[in-house]
Residue, then its C-alpha position, 0 to 999 in steps of 0.5 A: m453873748p453881747n450883740l456886737f460879738k453875735s453880729l461879727i460871727s454871723r456875717g458871711d455865714d455862707d463862707e467855707e467852714l474849717d473842720l474845727e472841733f472842741d471838746l468842752a470836757n477836755p479843753e486841752n484837746d482843742c485843735f488849734e495846733l496847725p502851723p500858720d502859712r507865714r508867707d503872706n503874713q503882714v498883720l499880727a494880732v496879740w491876744g490872751s488872758p489878762s496879765s499874760g504880757k500882751t502889751i509887752m510882747s507887742v511893744k517888744l515885737a514892734r521894737y525888734i522889727a523897727s530895729q531891723k529898719k523895717n517900718v511897723i505900725l503898733v496898734l494899742a487897742d485897749m480903751s479901758a486902760p490905755p497902754l500908752p502912758y506906761v509903754c514910753p515916756p511922753s517925752d519920747l513922743e512927737a505928738e499925742t493924738s488919739l486912735g479914738n479920732i480915727l475910730g469915731a470918724a464916719h469913714v477911715d482913710e489913710n490921711l485920717i490915720k496919718h493925722n492921728a498917728i504917734l511918731h516915736k522920736k528915737n525910732e523912725y521906723l515905729t509908728m503907734l495908734a493909741m488912746l491917750k492918758g485919761e481917755n476911754a471908750f466913751s470919750y469919742a463917738p461910738y464906732t462899729e466893726t465897719q470902722a475897725r475893718e477899714l482901719i486894718l484895710e488901710l493900714r495894710k496899704m501903709c506898711d509891711y508890718i502891723i502889730i495889733d495889741c488886743t484886749s482879752n475881753i473880745t465880746n465887748d471890743a470890736l477892734s480887737a475881735v475884728s483884729l483876730i478875724e482880719s489879721d494874718a496871724v494870731l500869737r495867742l499868750v497864756s500865762c503858766d497859772l491856773k487863772s490864765i488857763s481858766y480864762l483861756n478855756s472860757q474864751l476858746p468856745l467863742l473862737l470856734d467860728n470859722k471866721f477866727n481861723a484856727n490855722k493861723q494861731y501861734k500858741a505861746a506860753s508867757n512869762v515862764d519862770e524857772f519854778q513853773a512847770d512849763e511842760n504841764i502847761e503845754q499839755v494843757v493848751g495842747g502844745v505851744s509854738f513859743k516859750i517866753p521866759h520871765s525877765d526881771e529886766v522887762y518887768k522893771q521897764f513895765l513898771a517905770g513905763n519904758l517898755f521900748g528900752g533896750l534889754t542889756e542884763k544877763d537874765s534877759k538873754d533868753f527873752r530877747k531870743a524869744v522876741s526875735k524867734i517869734a518875729n522871724e517865724v511869723f513874719e519871715l524877717c530873715 
């Protein structure tokens, strides 16, 4: 296991531990089932297996919150395949400044974040932090978990709703790993296929440390198509809080690079309901 991940979970070992058990022979029996306390949820980390729809759900949740005229900051943490180019057209953005400028600084403060925030021309309630097209983890000075923690701490002061789109591989991504630790809630996505389940089972042992508080995790079956046995998925992962159905319209938006677009087609009705249900239950918007 990389030293980065070891350093994250070795800090504060005297903290009160949660009573977590994990049966490696039967990963479906994991104990990530307790409902989170939603009263103070402010930061939501979205995490799951590759191609499980993390960015899609992060964007759609942020769009929904903004549609309720509530300020939301969306952090797109992926530095390997920066999501911004396929999230929305460049013409929709006020300016393109990089998350790398924030994490690469010696100290993260509110002014630095504001200077590098990306505003959306069509929604005054939405702010984004993201890497830009063509950038990668080596485009800026290396950062540590210190800058990642400072970023989340400052974001808490700036906005009531923060959504962090995490990368799947938390062992090599300090921002995503810190986000899972420091967030108030985690939306954990799993697609209804064996590869996604295999990935999830391989990662769960890494999350058994008490810092990855199991009590704050919502499990969701993602991109569920009509021919898939989502009931079987529930059994494999030990029950789910949400089912997110497949939508052809959402997939078309993904291919067109316009995930902030509205959903009007009939096949998107259940998807829209799932997004609003997640936002309202996690953040208690209603």
